[in-house]
C-alpha positions as CSV (number, residue, x, y, z in Angstrom):
1,M,-1.3,-30.0,4.6
2,R,-4.2,-29.6,2.2
3,P,-3.8,-27.3,-0.9
4,I,-3.3,-23.5,-0.4
5,L,-5.0,-21.1,-2.9
6,V,-3.0,-18.0,-4.0
7,T,-4.9,-15.3,-5.9
8,E,-3.3,-13.8,-9.2
9,P,-1.5,-11.9,-9.7
10,E,0.2,-12.7,-6.4
11,F,1.0,-16.4,-7.5
12,T,2.6,-15.2,-10.6
13,K,4.9,-12.5,-8.7
14,A,6.4,-15.1,-6.6
15,T,5.7,-18.6,-8.4
16,Q,9.2,-20.0,-7.6
17,I,8.5,-19.5,-3.5
18,F,5.1,-21.1,-3.9
19,Q,6.1,-24.0,-5.8
20,S,9.0,-24.8,-3.8
21,S,7.4,-24.4,-0.5
22,G,6.9,-28.1,0.1
23,V,3.2,-27.7,0.1
24,T,0.7,-27.7,-2.7
25,C,-0.1,-24.0,-3.8
26,S,-2.5,-23.4,-6.7
27,P,-3.5,-20.2,-8.3
28,S,-6.9,-18.6,-8.5
29,A,-8.9,-16.0,-10.0
30,P,-9.1,-13.0,-7.2
31,S,-12.8,-12.4,-7.4
32,E,-14.6,-13.6,-4.3
33,A,-16.9,-15.8,-6.1
34,D,-14.0,-17.5,-8.1
35,L,-11.8,-17.9,-4.9
36,C,-14.8,-19.6,-3.2
37,A,-15.4,-21.9,-6.2
38,A,-11.7,-22.8,-6.1
39,I,-11.6,-23.5,-2.4
40,Q,-14.5,-25.9,-2.9
41,Q,-12.8,-27.5,-6.1
42,H,-9.7,-28.2,-4.4
43,N,-10.7,-28.6,-1.0
44,A,-8.1,-26.1,0.2
45,R,-7.8,-25.0,3.8
46,H,-6.0,-21.7,3.5
47,A,-5.9,-18.7,1.2
48,I,-3.4,-16.0,0.1
49,V,-4.9,-13.0,-1.2
50,G,-3.9,-9.8,-2.7
51,I,-5.7,-6.3,-2.8
52,H,-9.2,-7.4,-3.9
53,T,-12.1,-6.7,-1.5
54,Y,-13.6,-9.9,0.3
55,R,-17.0,-9.1,2.2
56,S,-19.4,-12.0,2.1
57,S,-19.0,-15.6,0.9
58,L,-15.2,-16.3,1.4
59,Y,-15.7,-16.4,5.2
60,E,-18.5,-19.1,4.6
61,A,-16.2,-21.1,2.1
62,L,-13.2,-21.3,4.6
63,Q,-13.4,-23.5,7.8
64,P,-12.8,-22.3,11.3
65,G,-9.0,-22.2,11.9
66,S,-8.4,-21.6,8.3
67,V,-5.8,-18.8,7.5
68,L,-6.6,-15.8,5.2
69,A,-3.3,-14.5,4.5
70,R,-2.8,-11.1,3.1
71,F,0.1,-10.9,0.3
72,G,1.2,-7.4,1.6
73,V,0.6,-5.0,4.4
74,G,-2.5,-3.3,3.8
75,H,-5.7,-5.3,4.9
76,D,-8.7,-3.0,4.1
77,G,-10.0,-5.6,1.8
78,I,-10.5,-8.3,4.6
79,D,-13.4,-8.0,6.8
80,K,-11.8,-9.0,10.0
81,T,-14.9,-8.9,12.0
82,R,-16.7,-11.2,9.9
83,A,-13.5,-13.4,9.8
84,T,-13.5,-13.4,13.5
85,R,-16.9,-14.7,13.9
86,A,-16.3,-17.4,11.2
87,G,-13.0,-18.3,13.3
88,I,-10.7,-17.5,10.4
89,L,-7.2,-16.3,11.3
90,C,-6.1,-13.2,9.1
91,T,-2.6,-12.3,8.6
92,N,-0.4,-9.6,6.4
93,T,3.3,-9.6,5.9
94,P,4.6,-6.3,7.7
95,G,8.3,-5.2,7.4
96,V,9.0,-7.1,4.1
97,L,8.1,-4.5,1.6
98,N,9.3,-1.4,3.4
99,E,12.2,-0.7,1.4
100,S,10.5,-1.5,-1.9
101,V,7.7,1.1,-1.3
102,A,10.0,3.6,0.0
103,E,12.2,3.4,-2.8
104,H,9.2,3.8,-5.3
105,T,8.1,6.8,-3.3
106,I,11.6,8.6,-3.8
107,S,11.4,7.5,-7.6
108,L,8.0,9.2,-7.8
109,L,9.5,12.3,-5.7
110,L,12.4,12.7,-8.4
111,A,9.9,12.0,-11.4
112,A,8.0,15.1,-9.8
113,A,11.1,17.1,-9.2
114,R,12.3,16.9,-12.9
115,H,9.1,16.3,-14.8
116,T,10.6,13.0,-16.0
117,T,7.4,11.4,-17.4
118,R,6.3,14.5,-19.1
119,V,9.5,15.1,-20.9
120,A,10.1,11.4,-21.5
121,A,6.7,11.1,-23.4
122,A,7.5,14.0,-25.3
123,M,10.7,12.4,-26.5
124,S,8.8,9.3,-27.4
125,N,6.7,11.6,-29.7
126,R,9.8,13.0,-31.2
127,L,9.6,16.2,-29.6
128,W,12.3,18.2,-28.0
129,A,10.4,20.0,-25.0
130,P,12.7,20.5,-22.1
131,V,11.1,21.5,-18.8
132,G,12.8,23.2,-16.0
133,G,13.0,21.1,-12.8
134,R,14.0,21.5,-9.1
135,E,16.9,20.4,-7.0
136,L,15.6,18.3,-4.0
137,R,18.5,19.4,-1.7
138,G,17.1,21.8,1.0
139,K,13.5,21.4,-0.1
140,T,10.7,20.5,2.4
141,L,9.2,16.9,2.5
142,A,6.2,16.6,4.6
143,I,5.8,12.8,5.4
144,I,2.2,11.9,6.9
145,G,2.6,8.7,8.8
146,C,6.0,8.1,10.3
147,G,5.7,4.2,10.5
148,P,8.3,2.0,8.9
149,I,7.6,3.0,5.4
150,G,7.4,6.8,6.1
151,S,10.8,6.4,8.2
152,A,12.5,4.6,5.4
153,V,11.5,7.5,3.0
154,A,12.6,10.0,5.6
155,R,15.9,8.1,6.0
156,I,16.6,8.1,1.9
157,A,15.5,11.9,1.5
158,T,17.7,13.1,4.5
159,A,20.9,10.9,3.6
160,A,20.7,11.1,-0.1
161,F,19.2,14.5,-0.7
162,D,19.8,16.7,2.3
163,M,15.9,17.5,2.4
164,R,14.3,19.1,5.3
165,V,11.8,16.4,6.4
166,L,8.6,17.0,8.4
167,G,7.1,14.2,10.2
168,V,3.3,14.0,11.1
169,I,2.9,11.2,13.5
170,Q,-0.5,9.8,13.7
171,H,0.2,6.8,16.1
172,T,2.4,6.3,19.2
173,A,4.8,4.1,17.7
174,P,8.0,6.1,17.5
175,P,9.6,6.7,14.3
176,E,13.2,5.9,13.5
177,P,15.4,8.6,15.1
178,G,17.3,11.1,13.1
179,Y,15.8,11.2,9.9
180,F,13.2,13.8,10.6
181,T,13.9,17.4,11.0
182,K,11.0,18.0,12.9
183,L,8.1,15.8,14.2
184,T,4.5,16.8,15.0
185,N,1.0,15.7,15.4
186,D,-0.4,18.7,13.6
187,P,-0.8,18.2,9.9
188,V,-1.6,21.7,9.3
189,Q,1.8,22.8,10.3
190,A,3.7,20.2,8.0
191,L,1.3,20.8,5.1
192,S,1.8,24.6,5.0
193,Q,5.6,24.4,4.8
194,A,5.7,21.4,2.3
195,D,7.3,21.4,-1.1
196,F,6.3,17.7,-1.4
197,V,3.9,15.8,0.6
198,S,4.2,11.9,0.9
199,L,1.4,10.0,2.3
200,H,2.2,6.7,4.4
201,I,-1.0,6.0,6.5
202,P,-3.3,3.2,6.4
203,A,-6.9,3.3,4.8
204,T,-8.9,3.5,8.1
205,P,-12.3,5.4,8.3
206,A,-10.6,8.1,10.3
207,N,-8.2,8.6,7.4
208,A,-10.9,8.6,4.5
209,H,-10.1,11.3,2.1
210,F,-7.3,12.7,4.4
211,M,-6.0,14.8,1.7
212,N,-9.2,16.5,0.9
213,Q,-10.1,20.1,-0.6
214,Q,-9.2,21.8,2.6
215,R,-6.0,20.0,3.3
216,L,-4.9,20.6,-0.3
217,A,-5.6,24.4,0.1
218,L,-3.0,24.5,3.0
219,L,-0.1,23.4,0.5
220,P,2.1,26.2,-0.7
221,P,2.2,27.0,-4.5
222,G,4.3,24.5,-6.4
223,A,3.8,21.7,-4.0
224,W,3.3,18.1,-5.2
225,L,1.3,15.3,-3.6
226,I,2.8,11.8,-3.6
227,N,0.7,8.7,-2.5
228,T,2.0,5.3,-2.1
229,A,-0.2,4.4,0.7
230,R,-3.8,3.7,-0.3
231,G,-6.1,5.3,-2.6
232,A,-8.9,5.8,-0.1
233,V,-6.7,8.4,1.8
234,V,-6.9,10.9,-1.2
235,D,-10.1,12.6,-2.4
236,E,-9.3,12.3,-6.2
237,S,-11.9,14.5,-7.2
238,A,-10.4,17.4,-5.2
239,V,-6.9,16.6,-6.5
240,Y,-8.0,16.7,-10.1
241,D,-9.8,20.2,-9.2
242,A,-6.5,21.6,-7.5
243,L,-4.3,20.4,-10.4
244,V,-6.6,22.0,-13.1
245,Q,-6.8,25.2,-11.0
246,G,-3.0,25.4,-10.5
247,T,-3.3,25.4,-6.7
248,L,-1.5,21.9,-6.6
249,A,1.4,21.8,-8.9
250,G,1.3,17.9,-9.5
251,A,0.4,14.7,-8.1
252,A,2.4,11.4,-8.4
253,L,0.2,8.6,-7.4
254,D,0.6,4.8,-7.3
255,V,-2.7,3.8,-5.6
256,F,-6.3,4.9,-6.5
257,E,-9.8,4.7,-5.0
258,T,-10.7,2.1,-7.6
259,E,-7.9,-0.4,-9.1
260,P,-7.4,-0.9,-11.9
261,Y,-7.9,2.9,-12.1
262,V,-11.4,4.4,-12.9
263,P,-11.9,8.0,-12.6
264,V,-14.3,8.8,-9.6
265,D,-16.0,11.2,-12.0
266,P,-15.8,10.6,-15.8
267,D,-15.0,14.4,-16.3
268,K,-12.2,14.3,-13.7
269,D,-9.6,11.8,-15.2
270,L,-6.2,12.3,-13.7
271,R,-4.9,10.5,-17.0
272,T,-5.9,13.5,-19.2
273,L,-3.6,15.8,-17.0
274,P,0.1,16.7,-17.9
275,N,1.1,17.3,-14.2
276,T,0.4,13.9,-13.0
277,V,2.7,11.0,-12.8
278,L,0.6,7.7,-12.4
279,T,1.8,4.2,-11.7
280,P,-0.4,1.0,-11.3
281,H,0.2,0.1,-7.8
282,I,3.8,-1.1,-8.0
283,G,5.2,0.3,-4.9
284,S,5.7,-3.1,-3.3
285,N,6.0,-5.1,-6.6
286,T,9.8,-5.9,-6.8
287,A,11.1,-9.5,-7.1
288,D,12.9,-9.1,-3.6
289,A,9.7,-7.7,-1.9
290,N,7.5,-10.4,-3.5
291,A,9.7,-13.4,-2.5
292,R,9.7,-12.1,1.1
293,M,5.8,-11.7,1.2
294,A,5.2,-15.0,-0.2
295,Q,7.7,-16.5,2.3
296,Q,6.1,-14.7,5.3
297,A,2.5,-15.5,4.1
298,L,3.4,-19.3,4.0
299,H,5.1,-18.9,7.4
300,N,2.0,-17.7,9.0
301,I,0.1,-20.7,7.4
302,I,2.8,-23.2,8.8
303,L,2.5,-21.5,12.2
304,A,-1.2,-21.9,12.3
305,E,-0.8,-25.5,11.3
306,A,1.5,-26.0,14.2
307,G,-0.9,-24.1,16.6
308,A,1.9,-21.4,17.3
309,F,-0.7,-18.6,16.8
310,E,1.1,-16.1,19.1
311,Q,4.0,-16.1,16.5
312,M,1.9,-15.2,13.6
313,N,1.4,-11.8,12.0
314,L,-2.4,-11.8,13.3
315,L,-4.7,-9.1,12.3
316,N,-7.6,-10.5,14.4
317,P,-5.8,-11.8,17.6
318,E,-9.2,-11.9,19.3
319,V,-10.1,-15.1,17.2
320,L,-7.9,-16.9,19.2
321,K,-10.4,-17.2,22.0
322,T,-12.4,-19.5,19.6
323,L,-9.6,-21.8,18.5
324,P,-7.6,-24.7,20.3
325,R,-4.4,-23.6,21.9
326,H,-2.4,-26.6,20.9
327,G,-1.7,-28.9,18.1
328,N,-3.1,-28.3,14.6
329,V,-5.9,-26.0,13.8
């Protein structure tokens, strides 16, 4: 098999898996221009990419039948329409990072309840500045998006902390049973009762700035917003205003509209506020999940080489109409 290119930092996250895969995997800088140049230099057939956005030349650099494999679940950075026109198979790695993201969500929930980062920062500055927190037991957690990750968060919140969990269903896929106190299709009903809100929805056009000024205004006094989904589903300017005005008690965010984080407005930098917990998109970044993502991304490529397209985690199945049905692509 011809070389497979893997963008950084994805290659470093799972170097052992990539180097022991039995195929040649080479690291590449993640920008579209650099990745295209590396494809030409290495005569690469397939590419495994991270969260960067690819909108133009990559779909000309890869040949028809190539795999553009997302190292992760979210795929808003890949232009599936353009890929399909170019005959490129797009895949992701669903299911392998659910627990890692769910656990990080819970860690942010705990940090929010006990103001962990704030008091830890004070201790680092040699200040003794205790802040009163809240128990999670009996509190209401609104989970927006009840897919596998949202359901995993509900399971932990229910089993470990005896929280009241309200689930807002966006799609028809049923959530895991038994972990939600109540399920609804109405976000207003859940948001208006929430002590904490956790977002687990994809970055689709319909979800752009899902948490906007109007929905933030629905939250009760003292509520916290947690986002480990995608930065695009939150209006960061509106969140900043709500935090400053005190209508939102705090925000614990792992994802941002621009990554690495750049404020949407220079005068509204979330890093300057004491009531935020900010982490640099590390929800799925565990050794366990990284290994599974690498293995599944490589497996999708191996399936493509074998012509076993129906077994792949295809994001654009319509591309199959343009490809051979048997043998190597």
